[in-house]
C-alpha positions, 0 to 999 in steps of 0.5 A: 371211521369208527365213532370215537376214534381219533381223526388224526396220527395215532403214533405221536408219543408225548410221554417222557418214559415208556415201557417199550425197549428196543424193537427187533426185526426177526429174520431166519437167522436171527431166529436160529441164533436166538434158538441155539443161544437160549438152548445154550443159555439153559444148558449152561445153568441160565434161565429157562427160556420157557420162563417169564423174561426179567430184566436183571436179577429176579427180585427176592421175596421179603421175609415172612410173605403170606401164602398167597405171595409165595405161592404167586412168586413161585408161579411167576418166576420159577415155573413154566406151567400156567396151570400152577398160576391158574390153580393159585388164582382159585386157591386165593380168589383175591388174587385171581385176576393177577394170577390170570394175567401172568398165566396168560403172559406165560402162555403167550410166550410159550406160543399158546396164543388161544389159551393165552387169549382166554387168560388174559381177558378173564384176567382183565375182567376179574378184580384183585385185592389190594394185596395183590396189587401190591405184589405187582407193584413191588416184584413185577416191574422188571418182567419183560414180555416180548410182543409181535406188533406187526409181522416180524417186528418184535418189541420188549415191554416191561410189565404194565398195561401196554404189555398185557393189551399188547400181548392179547391183541397179538394172540387175538390176531394169531387166532383170527380174531382181527376186529377184536384185537383192533379194538384191544389196542384202541384205548392204549395211549399213542405210541409206535408199538401200539399204532403199529399193532393197530395199523397192522390189524386195520390193514388185514381187515382192509380199512385202508382209509383209516391206516392212511389217516392214522399214519399221516405226516409219519417220518422214519426216525427208527425201525418202528416207523419205518414198518409203519410207513410200509403198511401205510405205503401198502394201505395207500397202493390198495386205495389207488394212491400210487403216488403218495405210496411211492412218497411213504416208500421213499421215507423208508428208504431215506434213512440209511440205518434202517434194517435191511429187511425193511428196506428190502420190503420197501424196494419190493413193494416199489417194484410192485408199484412200478409194475402196477403203472406198467400194467396200466400203460401196457393194457391193450385196451387203453392202447387201442383207445389211445390210438385211433387215428394211427389205426385209421391211417394204417387201414387206409395205407393197407387199403391203398396196397391192396387196390394197387396189388390188383391194379398191377395184376390187371395191367400184366394180364392186358399187357400179355394179351 
């Protein structure tokens, strides 16, 4: 385990309020429905699906805003091209950090993960003026970023530190930079979404012992914890701790309202555990080593039968003479 990392669970949320919404488990049916629904919503005059999502109505711009505020407002709420925000950041250097972050979130939503990672990293390392920070506090609090914290598990996150860092971690995972993705979420406050993103990256890196420590004592309270228990079970299985892996899978199946896709994954993983145990039991080398006495007895009986057959053959020949 790396220095500075917690030695225990990383999923226990201590805050009363968090920026996270209800998670969704992606399935092929849901993806098709969301795609059709998004197209119909746009055709009927709704908000373009390529734009950043907003929880509720778009906030109204105050009277007499500055040129930078108007340009950023237009780029965030009414334009689907990240290049406009990038151009605004270049025109107003004091707003560049905010512009790069928003352009990165826009690229992330549109699936441009390589560009999103570059823009988000640049935005996080660029200092903003006070005017840009006030704009963010006044207008961006209702923006929602949907982040895939683990395979098929999406969480809506209100604009916050968590939204930016989780989107960056997801973009890095999608582009194969797993170690950097893991480090990106390491500093976030404890929460199930952050723990799921962290353990997903650690599992992909083969750091199973850390996953086992981080998820110790976890119970299935919702779909996020069920997904985290699945990762725990898979790490324990790779470590050879079949009994503990079985316990984690049983906990996934305990709660009846667990999403069907997660329950199916748990049943599949449980079957794989049983198959692993069966392979150990049916290993021919183990079988031979486990029955030496029986094999010796069998050899003795086979030798006696052979000698009796020869004796009877000789006796018949003598009797014939």
